[in-house]
C-alpha positions in Angstrom: 117.0 155.6 81.1 114.3 156.4 78.7 116.7 158.7 75.6 113.1 160.2 73.8 112.8 163.6 74.6 110.2 164.4 77.1 107.1 166.3 74.5 106.9 170.1 75.2 104.6 171.3 77.6 102.7 174.3 77.3 104.4 177.9 78.0 103.9 179.1 81.6 103.7 175.0 83.2 104.6 175.2 86.5 107.2 172.8 86.9 108.5 172.3 91.0 109.1 170.3 93.5 107.9 169.5 97.0 108.4 168.9 100.7 106.9 169.2 104.1 107.8 170.7 107.3 107.7 168.2 109.6 109.7 165.9 107.0 112.4 168.1 106.5 112.7 171.4 109.1 113.9 169.5 112.5 114.6 172.4 115.1 112.1 170.7 117.2 112.7 172.5 120.3 112.3 175.5 118.2 108.3 175.6 118.3 105.3 174.2 119.4 105.3 170.1 119.7 102.7 168.8 116.8 100.6 165.6 117.3 103.4 164.0 115.0 106.6 164.6 118.1 103.1 162.7 120.5 102.8 159.7 118.3 106.8 159.1 117.2 108.2 159.2 120.9 105.6 156.2 122.0 107.1 152.9 121.8 106.9 150.8 118.4 104.8 153.7 116.7 108.2 154.0 113.9 109.1 151.2 112.0 112.8 152.8 113.0 111.8 153.9 116.3 113.3 156.9 114.9 111.7 160.8 114.9 111.5 164.1 112.9 113.2 166.3 115.8 116.4 166.6 113.6 115.0 165.0 110.1 117.1 167.6 107.5 117.8 169.8 109.2 116.3 172.6 106.5 115.3 174.9 109.1 119.4 175.4 109.5 120.2 174.2 105.8 117.9 176.4 103.8 119.9 178.5 102.1 121.7 175.3 100.9 118.3 174.5 100.0 117.3 176.9 98.0 120.4 176.5 96.0 120.2 173.2 95.2 116.0 174.0 93.9 117.9 176.9 92.3 120.4 174.9 90.5 117.7 172.1 89.3 116.1 175.3 87.8 112.3 174.6 89.5 110.2 177.4 88.6 108.1 176.5 92.2 108.7 175.2 95.9 106.1 173.8 97.2 106.9 173.6 101.1 104.4 173.5 104.2 104.5 175.8 106.8 104.3 174.2 110.4 101.2 175.3 112.4 103.4 174.3 115.9 106.4 176.4 114.1 104.1 179.7 113.4 102.8 179.4 117.4 105.4 179.5 118.5 108.0 183.0 120.1 110.1 183.0 117.2 106.4 182.6 115.3 107.2 183.4 111.1 110.7 184.9 111.3 111.9 181.5 109.3 109.7 181.3 107.1 109.9 185.0 106.3 113.6 183.9 105.7 112.5 181.0 103.5 110.2 183.3 101.1 112.7 185.5 100.9 115.7 183.7 100.1 112.8 181.3 97.3 112.2 184.8 95.6 115.7 185.9 95.4 116.8 182.9 93.7 113.6 183.1 90.8 112.3 180.3 92.7 108.2 180.7 93.4 107.2 179.6 96.9 103.9 177.7 97.0 102.9 177.1 100.9 101.0 174.4 102.0 98.8 175.4 105.1 98.6 172.9 106.5 101.0 169.1 106.1 99.5 166.6 109.2 101.1 168.1 111.5 98.3 169.6 113.9 99.3 171.7 117.2 98.9 169.5 120.3 95.8 170.6 121.9 93.8 170.9 118.8 91.9 168.0 118.0 90.3 167.0 114.2 87.3 165.5 115.8 86.4 168.9 117.4 84.5 171.9 115.2 86.2 174.2 116.7 89.5 173.1 114.8 88.5 174.5 112.0 88.1 177.9 112.9 91.3 177.7 114.5 92.6 176.8 111.3 91.5 179.9 109.6 93.1 182.0 112.3 95.7 180.8 112.1 95.5 181.0 108.0 94.8 184.3 108.7 98.3 185.2 110.0 100.5 183.6 107.7 98.7 185.2 104.9 98.7 188.5 106.3 102.9 188.0 107.1 103.6 186.2 103.7 101.0 187.5 101.3 103.6 190.7 99.9 105.3 188.1 98.1 103.6 184.4 98.5 100.6 184.4 95.6 100.0 180.6 95.1 98.7 178.6 98.1 97.6 175.7 99.4 95.5 174.7 102.3 95.7 171.0 103.1 97.2 168.4 102.3 95.9 164.6 102.2 93.0 164.9 104.0 92.1 162.0 102.9 95.1 160.0 103.9 94.9 162.2 107.3 91.7 161.0 107.5 92.6 157.4 107.0 95.8 156.4 108.5 95.8 158.9 111.1 92.4 159.1 112.5 90.5 155.1 111.1 93.2 153.1 110.9 95.5 154.5 114.3 99.4 153.6 112.4 99.8 157.6 111.9 99.5 160.4 113.9 97.3 161.2 116.7 96.6 157.1 115.8 93.3 156.6 116.5 91.4 153.2 115.6 88.2 154.7 114.7 87.3 153.9 111.1 84.1 154.5 110.0 83.2 156.7 113.1 86.5 158.7 112.0 84.4 160.5 109.0 83.8 163.5 111.3 87.7 164.2 110.8 87.1 164.2 107.3 84.4 166.8 107.3 86.1 169.6 109.4 89.3 168.6 107.3 86.6 170.1 104.7 85.0 172.4 106.5 88.2 173.9 107.0 89.2 174.0 104.0 86.4 176.4 102.8 87.4 178.4 105.3 90.8 179.0 105.1 89.6 179.7 101.2 87.6 182.7 102.2 90.3 183.9 105.0 92.5 184.1 102.1 90.8 186.1 100.1 89.9 188.4 102.6 93.9 188.9 102.9 93.6 189.5 98.5 95.3 185.9 97.7 94.6 185.7 94.1 95.3 182.0 93.5 94.4 178.9 95.7 94.2 175.4 95.4 94.0 172.4 98.1 96.2 169.4 97.7 93.9 166.2 97.5 95.4 162.4 97.1 93.3 160.4 94.4 93.9 157.9 92.3 91.8 155.1 89.7 90.3 152.5 91.5 89.9 149.2 89.6 87.6 146.0 90.9 89.8 142.8 90.8 87.1 140.9 88.6 83.6 142.0 87.6 81.9 139.9 89.5 79.0 142.0 91.2 80.5 141.8 94.9 83.6 142.9 93.5 82.0 145.8 91.7 80.5 146.9 94.8 83.4 147.2 96.6 86.2 149.1 95.0 82.8 151.3 94.0 82.5 151.9 98.2 86.3 152.5 98.5 86.0 154.8 95.5 83.5 157.0 97.3 85.6 156.7 100.3 89.0 157.5 98.4 87.7 159.8 95.7 84.7 161.4 96.3 84.4 161.9 99.0 87.1 164.5 99.8 86.2 166.1 95.4 83.1 165.8 95.2 82.1 168.2 98.4 84.8 170.8 96.6 83.7 170.4 93.0 79.9 170.0 93.2 78.5 171.1 96.2 77.7 167.7 98.0 78.6 164.5 99.1 78.2 161.4 97.4 74.9 159.4 98.4 74.5 158.3 101.9 77.9 160.2 103.4 76.5 163.5 104.4 73.5 162.0 106.9 77.3 160.4 108.6 78.5 163.9 109.2 78.6 166.0 112.3 76.4 169.5 112.4 74.1 172.0 109.7 76.0 169.7 107.1 73.7 171.8 104.0 75.2 174.8 105.5 79.2 173.8 106.0 78.8 172.8 102.5 78.1 176.2 101.1 81.7 176.9 102.6 83.6 173.6 101.6 82.5 174.4 98.2 84.7 178.1 98.1 85.3 178.2 94.3 89.3 177.7 94.2 91.4 178.2 91.6 92.7 175.4 90.5 93.0 172.0 91.9 95.4 169.6 93.3 96.3 165.8 92.8 98.2 163.6 94.2 99.4 160.8 92.4 101.5 157.4 93.0 99.1 154.6 92.0 96.3 152.7 90.7 93.6 150.5 93.6 92.7 147.5 92.8 89.8 146.4 95.0 87.9 143.5 95.9 85.0 141.9 98.3 86.4 141.5 101.6 88.5 138.3 102.5 87.9 138.1 106.5 91.7 138.9 107.1 94.1 141.2 107.4 96.4 142.3 104.8 99.3 144.4 104.5 98.9 147.6 101.4 101.7 150.1 101.2 103.1 149.1 104.9 99.3 149.1 106.1 97.9 146.9 108.0 94.4 146.9 107.5 91.6 145.5 109.5 89.6 142.2 108.4 86.2 143.6 109.5 86.4 146.9 106.2 83.7 146.0 104.1 86.5 145.8 101.1 90.3 144.2 100.5 92.9 145.6 98.5 94.4 143.0 96.2 97.7 142.9 94.3 98.1 144.4 90.5 100.2 142.1 89.0 102.4 142.2 86.0 103.9 145.5 87.2 107.0 146.5 88.8 106.7 148.1 92.8 108.7 150.9 94.5 111.1 149.8 98.1 107.2 150.6 98.9 105.8 147.7 97.3 103.4 150.5 95.7 102.5 149.4 91.6 104.7 151.8 89.1 101.4 152.6 86.9 101.8 156.2 85.2 99.0 155.3 82.4 96.9 155.6 85.7 97.5 158.5 86.0 96.1 160.0 82.4 93.1 157.8 83.3 92.6 159.7 86.8 92.8 162.4 84.8 90.7 161.9 82.0 88.0 160.6 84.5 88.0 163.5 86.9 87.9 165.4 83.6 84.3 164.0 82.5 82.9 163.0 86.2 83.2 166.5 87.0 82.7 168.3 83.4 83.2 172.0 83.9 83.0 172.3 87.8 87.0 171.0 87.5 89.2 173.9 87.5 92.7 173.7 85.8 94.5 171.0 87.7 98.1 171.0 89.3 99.9 167.8 90.0 101.0 168.6 93.7 102.3 165.5 93.8 104.0 162.5 92.3 107.3 160.5 93.0 108.8 157.0 94.1 110.8 155.4 96.8 114.1 154.3 95.2 117.9 153.8 97.2 120.9 154.5 95.9 122.5 157.7 94.4 122.2 156.2 90.2 118.3 155.9 90.9 117.6 155.1 86.9 114.2 153.3 88.7 113.1 156.7 90.0 114.3 158.3 86.4 111.9 155.8 84.3 109.6 156.3 87.0 109.5 160.2 86.3 109.8 159.6 83.0 106.7 157.6 82.4 104.3 159.7 84.5 105.9 163.6 83.0 104.2 161.2 79.3 101.9 159.9 81.1 100.3 163.6 82.0 101.2 165.3 78.5 98.9 161.9 77.7 95.9 164.0 79.3 96.5 167.1 79.4 96.9 166.1 75.1 93.6 164.1 76.2 91.5 167.7 77.0 92.4 167.8 80.3 93.8 171.5 82.0 96.5 170.6 83.7 99.3 174.0 84.5 101.6 172.4 86.9 103.4 169.1 88.1 105.9 168.5 91.5 107.4 166.6 91.6 107.7 164.4 95.4 110.3 165.2 96.8 113.6 167.3 97.4 115.1 165.8 100.1 114.9 162.5 101.4 113.1 162.6 104.5 111.7 161.6 107.5 108.6 159.6 106.1 106.3 159.2 108.7 105.5 155.7 110.5 108.0 154.2 107.9 111.0 156.7 109.5 114.0 156.6 107.4 113.9 154.0 105.6 111.7 155.2 102.4 113.4 157.4 100.2 111.8 159.5 97.7 114.3 162.6 97.3 115.5 163.8 93.7 118.3 164.5 96.8 120.3 162.0 98.5 120.4 163.5 102.4 123.3 161.5 105.4 121.2 161.6 108.5 124.8 161.3 110.0 126.1 164.2 108.5 123.1 166.4 106.9 125.4 166.0 103.9 123.4 166.7 100.8 123.9 165.3 97.1 122.0 165.1 94.3 120.6 162.1 92.6 120.9 160.7 89.1 117.3 162.0 88.8 118.3 165.1 90.2 120.6 165.7 86.9 117.5 163.7 84.6 114.8 166.5 86.3 117.2 169.2 85.6 117.8 168.1 81.8 114.1 168.0 81.5 113.3 171.5 83.0 116.0 172.8 80.5 114.5 171.1 77.2 111.5 172.9 78.1 112.0 176.2 78.4 
């Protein structure tokens, strides 16, 4: 464990942790089904054959989990609202109770309105889903807006597009490759419509949680540089440029459906802050004509790039490289690219998968990334907050329960919560920041 104290962050800096509804809530019979319920019911979709029907049973144990948040000493808790649960007869009652419990504990609620659990019967290939999303957002904002001020529209539309619709390893399990681009456009449109709906409901503090990371070419050869540039457009600029610049990267807009110019005016509705989920950089080279395993995902041979190993750095239990300085590089790069168009930044996810209660590797990971974040702040990037992924071990999508990201260990047989060494470390960091 690092012994040097974490540098002081500015007063008012927001410290938090994150979760998502499908990964922790359970109580699947008390909501409508989502595309993830359908997906996980299909044999072979989840590596350990599990589902999230019970998960961490946060739905029934939320008071215990809020007590953990209060003891941890975070300023804020980023959770997601389940669209299928809101559509159920019990509706928003659970989130009413959760928000009340958080407020009573002095923890600021920060809901994400879509974290991949699309209700069955809706489809991001259909433009109308964006309008349905805005209607749902209005319902949630009108119910919770008297206590919730900070909102997140979408979580990681890039991954939901790539993994769920292009490669088929996440729900809904489509393998459309580049024909999945309308999914990206309709999610971005949904974001813009949601911003308008939240503003109409009086919400003062709105952002999005986009995943980003530096893209490193495998070499200086032109083929590798071109492949890396393409990957960077696909995973970074495709989801940042429309929001921050009001335009798609060159060559992308004509591939999108509908009146793109008109839609971009909606997509680029101003946000109050820009959320970034950071895990690692990616080294990219020219296509090699073979499939490659990338962080547990099989990348097909026909893609116009290949993902290469970053050598000489530790990796997590997920096989993801540990490169804290990549966060500094990413944030200073965003500042340089977008300039005054970049609003204040919040790191809405950062974390790692490791086993064990005495999780010194997670402590080293978080320590390094908090320091890298401070370096970006020192370099002039306007960073306003940091959320660790995740409070609890949980259902890790297609990996099932095989990967543990939590500061708190969950015994999936008894559902007992046990804080890990990293929980105590983060609590000490937060106390030192007061």
